[in-house]
N, C-alpha and C positions, 0 to 999 in steps of 0.2 A: 644730554644723553642719559637714559636710565641705566643705572648700574646693574651688573649681573645679579647681585644679591637681591636688589629690589625686584627684578624680573622673577627670580626664583620664589620670593615671598608671594608675589601676586599669583603665580601658577599654583602654588600649594593652597592658597586661600580659595581660589576658584575651584580647585579640585575637590576639596573636602567641605567647603561651606558655600556652595553655589546659590542656595536659596537666599541667604543673607545678602549676597553680593548683588543679585539681580532681581529677585522677586518674581521671576518668570520661570518657565521650564528650561533648565540648563543641563547640558550633559558635557562632561569634560573627560579627557584622558591624557595620560603621560606615559610615553614609551621610553625606556632606558635600555640600551643594549649595544651590540656590536654589529658592524657591517663590513662585508667584503665586496669591493666594487672593481669592475673592469670597464674603463671608458674607451670607446671607439676601437675596441678589440686590440688595444696596444698598451694602455696604462693601467696598472693594477695598484689598488690601494686598500689597506685594511685599517680600521679605526673604530672609534666609539661614536655614538649618536644619542641625542636627547630630542624627543619630538613631542611637544605639547599640542593639544587641540581642544577647541571649545565650540559648542553649538548652542544657540539660543533660539527658542521657538515661541512665537505669538500666534494667535488664532489665524492670521493670514500673512505672516511674515517670518522669515528665518534669517539669522546672521551667524556666520561661522568663520573660524580662522584656524590655521595650522602652521607650524613652523618646524624646522629641523636644524639643530646645531650639531655639526660634526667636527671631529678632529682626526686628521690623518697625519702620517709622517711628514707630508709635504706642507702641512699647515691646517688652519681652521677654515670652515666653510659654513655659511648659513643661508637659508632660504625660507620663504614663507609667503602666505597669501591670505587675504580676507575676502569673503564673498557674502552676498546677501540677495534675497528675493522677496518680492511683494506680490501677493496673489489677489486676484479679483474675487468678488462674490461668484459662486457657482451659478451658471445658467444651465440647469439640467446637469449634464455630464461634462460641460465645457468650463474650463478655467483658464484665465490669462495670467501670465507671469512676466514681470519685469525684473531682470537680474543684472547684477554687476559683480565684477571681480577685479582685484588689484593685488599685485605682488611683485616679488623680485628676489635678488640674491646678492650676497656680498662675500668676498673671499679674501684670504690673507694676502694674496699676491696683488691686491688692488683692483681686480676686475669687479664690475657691477653689471647687473641686468635689471630690467623692470618691464612691467606691462600693466595696462588698464583697459578692460573690455566691458562693454554693456551689451545686453541681448534682450530680445523679446521672444516669448514662446506661447503657443497655444496648446493646451492639454485637453485630451479626451480621455476620461477615466471611468472605469467601472470598478466593481469590488475586487476583481481578480486580474484585470489587465488594463492597459491604457497605451496611449501614444502621444507624441508631441511633434510639433514642427515650429521652426523659428529661424532667427538669424541674429547676427550681432556685428559690432564694429568697435574699433578702438585703436590704441597706439601701443607699440612695443619698442623697447630699447635694448640693443645687444651689447651695450657698453661703449659703442662708438657713434651710433646714429639712431634716430627715431624713424620708425616705419609705420605705415598704415596697415591695419588688419581688417579684413572682411571675412565673415564666416556664415555658413548656413547650418541648420540642424534638422535632422529627421530621425526619429527613434520610436521605440516601443518597449513595453515591459509586460511580463506575464508572471503570475504567481501560481505555482503548482505544489501543493502540500507544503513542505518546509523549505522549498527552494524558490528563489526569485531570479528571473532571467531578464537581462536588459540588452537590447541591440541598438546601435546608433550609427549614423553616417554623417560625417562632418566635412564638407568641402571648405577649404580655407585659401585665402589669397593674401599673401604678405608682400605688398608691392607687386612685383612681377613674378613672384614665386607662387605657384599654384599646386595644391595637392589635396587629396581626399582621404581621410582616415575612416575606416570601417572597424567597429569594435563590438565584440560580444562578451558580456560578463555574466557571471552566475554567483549567487550567494546562497549557502545552505547552512541552517543552524538547527541543532537538536541537542537538548539538554545542555551540557557544558562544553560543547564543541561547535566551532564555526569553521566553515570552509569557504574560501573565495577564490575565484579564478577568472582570468580574462585573456582573450586572444584578439589580435588586431592585424590589420593589413593596410598598407599605404599605397595609393595609386598617385601617379604624377611625380613631382619632384621629391627626391630623397635626401638631398643635401650631402653629396659625397665629399664636399670640401671639409665637412666637420668630422670625417672619419666614419667608415662603415657605409655600406650601401643596402643594408637589410631592409626589406619591405614588410617583414613580419615580426611580431613580438608576442610574448605571452608570459604570464606569471601566475603564481599560486600562493595562497597564504592559509595557514592553519592556526587557529586560536583555541587554546584550551584554558577554560576558566577554572582555576583552583578554588576560587571564592568569588562571591558577587562583585568584589572590587579588585580582584587580582587575577591576572591571566598571563600566559606565555604565548608569544607570537613568533612563528617561524615562517619566513617568506623568501621567495626567490624567483628568478626569471630574467627576462630581458625587457627593455623599454626603448621606445623609439627616439630618434633625434628630435629635439625641440627646435623647429625651424623659426619660431617667433623670437626666441631669446638667444639662440645660438648655442644650446647645450648639445654635446655629442650624445649619441645613443650608447647603450652599454648593457652590462649584465650585473646582477646583484644577488647577494644572499645576506639576509639579516636575521638576527635572533634577539628578541627583546622581552623585557618584563613590562607588562601594561598595567598601570593603575588607572582606575576610572571612578568617577562619581557614581552614586546610586540614587538618582533623582526619583521622585514619585513618578510612577508609570513605567519604571524599568524593572525587570526581573530576570532571573537566571533560568534559561532553558525554555522549552516549548510550553504551549498552553496547558497541556495535560500535567506537566511538572509543576506549573504555577498553581493550578487548582489543587493539586495534592499537597502543596506546601501550606495551604490555609486550613487550619484545623477547626472543624465545626462539630460540636458535640463530643461524645465519648468515642474511644476506639480509634481516633485519628483516621477515620475513613474519608475518602474523597466524596464530597457531597454531590448530589445530583442537582446541578444548577441549570436553569433555563433562562434565556434572555430574549426579549422582544422589544422592538421599536415600533410604536403605533402612531400613525399620523393623526394630528388633532387639528383644531381650528386656530385661526389667527397666527399661523406660523409655529404653533406649538407641536412638540413631539413628546409622546408619553413613553418613557423608558420603564420597562416592567421586568422584574427579576424574581424568579422563584428559587429560594435558597433555603431548604428545610433546615431548621435548627439554628439559623443565623440570628444573632442579636442586634447587629448593625450592618447596614449595607450602604456603600457610598459609590458615587460615580464621578469621574472627572474626564475632561476632554478639551479639545481646542475651543469648543463652544462655551466652556466655563473658564477660559484662560488658565486651564490646568489647576483650578482650585476645587477641592473636594466638595461635593454636594450630597447631603444626607437624604436617603430615600425614606418614605413612610410606608409602614406595613398595614395592609387592610386585607382581611380574609386570606391570610397566608401569602399575599403577593406584595412585594416591595415595589414602589413606583414613585415617579416624579415626572412632572411635565415641564419641559424647558423649551425656550425659543431656539430652535436649531434650523438654520437656513438650509435650503435645498443644496445638494452637492455631496462631496466626499468629506468625511470627518474622521478624526482619530479619538478613541476613548479607551478607558480602562475602568474596572470595577474593583472594589475591595470589600471583603467580608470580615467582620469582627476585628477591624483594625489590623488585619494581616497584610500580606503582600498585595500590591496592585497587580492585576492580571487581565488578560484579554477575555472579554465576555465570550462564553461558549457559543459557537455557531458563526462567529465573525472571523474573517481572515486575519491573520497576524502579520504585521509588517515590522521589520527590524531595521535599525540603523547601525552604522559602523561602531557605535559605542556600546552596542549590546542591548539598547533599550527596545522594548516591544509595545505595541499598541494595537487595538482592534480597529479595523477599517469599516466604517459605517457609511452607507450610501442612502441619502434621503432624496427620493425622486419627486415627491409631491406632498402637499398638505391637503387636508379636507377643506 
């Protein structure tokens, strides 16, 4: 078994030196704080928690993991999960995904839980909205016996200005226990502040044996970034009973300090703030930048940027495996032709070696680590 000191060293190494560890696009975070919990409307516990998380991205694959180590007056508790997805080449706006997740928990009183699930999804995506449908199956362990799990998925997302909305419906069958969870979540970010919220409703079995019969839940989180790698997170709300692993529902309130890595492609704040942070010429004025993606022949796409006063312009994205590519200037326009397949892609640009930023005119997408990238849709080639 790996010792706690070894785990801590690995977490710190991944947090501050991700490029050396993996050589791909890596984002990491570490939350340290306190939590007040109330399980099944009867048991109250206050304590401290440490929560590391990591995500790795390749052009058509992602791998992530997260864990929480807690200590309460009644003893310690730990839980975690790893997940991954592999995506197909885009066929127009259609993308297929094969995903898997595995995780579990361990507690000082000797109880253990675990589960492993696999799923398939089909996505329909445009630059500002999309949807998916799919299903999955797997096994879950509640500490006493293994049970079969079958699930379906139907959902959609929409981006409006600085906010992203996601709605989903997930029917689930755990042996003879059947229920359907419907959930709506929203994420908004602007400058150094992020807001997240979700509400949900359960139809079918509610698991009264685990304590509580509530069919509704909701939560909210506020993140304030004091610096690009340092933030404060306040979150609270309710969460539903986990019928697959036997966890009771409850209420929570947490406050933590978040440390995160600052990989290439991430920046603090919205696209306007990122453009203003890159100084071009005298006077520190925000440059007038324009960006275009022009279809070419043989699968090539010409990326063209007009950035008055710039001495260097670079671009990187999933189609470059997140490695910077230098653009060449001709007649005042910076350009490069790259083999970019049809479909949806993520990219960022950088001027004069400054911060990576979302190209003007492209929608900005954010992840839970605060990273941002521009969403580029290639519909066809000449």
